N, C-alpha and C positions, 0 to 999 in steps of 0.2 A: 504492501500500500503506499510506505513512504516514497521509494521510486516513482512509482506512477504520479504521486503527488507530484512530486518532482516534474517529473516530464508534462503533468499537464501545465502546470506554472512557467515552464519554459515558453512552452506554445502559446498560450496564453499571453504573454509577456511577447512576444514573437509576433504576433497579433496586435498587440498594444503599438507596439513598435511602428509596424507599414501602416497603421491607420493613423498615425500622429503627423504634425505637422508639417515635416520635410519629408517631402517628396524625394529628396535624391537619396536620401537613406532610406526612405522605403521600399524606392526599386533595388537598391544594392542589396538587400536581404532578402528581398525575394527572387531576385536572380541568384541571389548566394544557394537560398531553401533549391532554386532551378536544378542547379550543377549538382546540390546534395541529393536531391529525390534521383536523377536522373545520368548519376555520375559513371556509371558501366556505358552507356548509350554514349557521354563523350569520351570518354577513354579509345571505345570503339573507331568513333569518330576520326579521333587522333592518331589513332594506329592505322585507322589507314589512309588519312593524309600524310603519314609517313612513306608509306610503300608507295605512294603516287609520287611522294617529292623524289623516292628511290628509281620509279620504272620512270620516270623523267628525265632522270640523271643517265641513266644506266641503258634503255633501250636504242636510243641513237649514237650511242656507243655502241654497240655492241650487234646493230644490223641496219638493216638498210633503209629505214623507215626515218621517214624525216626530222629533226627536231620540233618541226610546227609541228607537224601530225600526231609526235607523240606527247606535246605537251599540248596539244588544242583537245584531244579523245581524254586524257589523264584531267581537265579543269572541267573539261562536260560531265563527264563521271561525277568528279568531285562535287560539281555545283548541282545533281541529280539527290545525290545524296542529302546536300545539306537543305532542298527542298521540301524531302520529303523529313528532313530531323525538326523542321519550322513546327513542322504540325504535332512534335510534342510538347512545345512552349505554349505556355498558358498564358503568359502576359505582355503586354502589346511590345516591350523594349526588345526582351529576348525573343520575340517571335518577329519581328520588324526586322534583327540581326541577322537571324538565322536566313531569312527568308531574303533576304537584300545580299545577302553572299554569296546565297542558294544560284539567285537570278545572274549575278556579278559574272561566277566563275562559268555559268553554263552556258549564258552567252557568249562570254570570253574565249571561251575553249571553241565553239563554234567559230567564229573571228577566224581564231589563231588559225584553225585547222583549215578554213575554206582561203584562208587570205582573200580576202573581197576586193581589197582594197593595194591590191598591187598596180606599182608605179604612181599609187600616189603618197602612201604610208608605207614605207619599209617592215616588211615583218619585225625586226626588232623592235620598233617604235612601238608598234600593235603590239607585243609583249608588254614592252615597258608601261603602256598607258593601263591594260590590264593589271598587272602588279601593281602599279600606286592608286588605282583606284581601290582596290584589293586593301592594301595596305591602311590608304588612309581610313578607310571601315571600320577597319581593329580598332585606327587609335580612336576615333569618336565614339565607338562604343567602350573602350577602356577608360575614357574620359567622362563618358556617361552613367558607368556603373561604379565607377570610384567611390567608396574604400571599399566595394564587394572581394572578396578572393581571388587572389591571382589577375587582378588588372592589369598589374604590372606586367605579366605574362603575354596580354593579349597586345598592348603597348609595345615590349618590345619587339614581339612578330609582327606587328603593322610598320615599326621601324626599318626592320630587317627586309621588308618588302620593297620599302619606298628605296632603300639602297639598291636593291636587286634595282631596280627600274631606273634608276641614276646608271646603272653600271653599264647597264644594256643601252642608253642613252650615248655612253662613250665611245664605243665602237671597239670594242674589243676583240684583239686577235682568236678569234676563234677557228677551232679547230675538230677533227672528226670525233673527239674525246672531251671537248669544251665548248658548247653549243649554247646560242640563249634560252635552251630549255634546262641546262645545267643551272641555271640563276632562276627560272621558274622554280625548278625542283628542290631549291636550297628557300625558297621561300617557303613550300610547302611542307619539309623538314620542319621548319621553325614553328608552322600554325598546327600541325601535329602535336608536336611538343608543348605547345601551350595549353592546348587541349587535355592532354594529359594532364601537365601539371596541378592545373583547376580542378578538374576532375579528384583528383587523389586528394586533394589539399581540402576540397570542399566536404569530403568527408567526414572532417574535423571539425565539429561543431564549434571549440573554441575559436577556428580559425576564419565563423561565417565573414568576418570583417577585419581587414587590413591590409 
């Protein structure tokens, strides 16, 4: 009875905080609860992003598939998964964020794969634009949910995506084993690590905020 009463008090306190006069803290608390209640899903999505990043890096180097085709297919697949995942979110901010990231990744993947602006925008610039938008979205989300658990991970992941986009614009000397898809893959690796780190940290109630 004592433990049950304590659990009820904690839930009641969280409900009180969520309904308090600070909307930002309320959103952060709710998102922390979302990560805690769906932590396994976020771990799986993080693992998928890491695998996708590895595929984007390795496939062009060991096969005849072009870098833009490999990265385009990976982004499309990741986008579809994130769109499906958004249906698990029960509040506006996490739902909108996952849905936006999903559509950005899916649309970006199609554009990178088809390269419809050939002759107008180079494929590396197109990939850079996709990564930059993806990175900015993560940074905005991190700022929105601060101080929820792991917001720094999403901030870092967003910054890495922006750095990769900047490197793409610099027109680095690419080779068969180092391609624009390599930089896109690195961005996906960091995004996957962010998901896993946040999901595992969210399992600890004491770290709901911080």
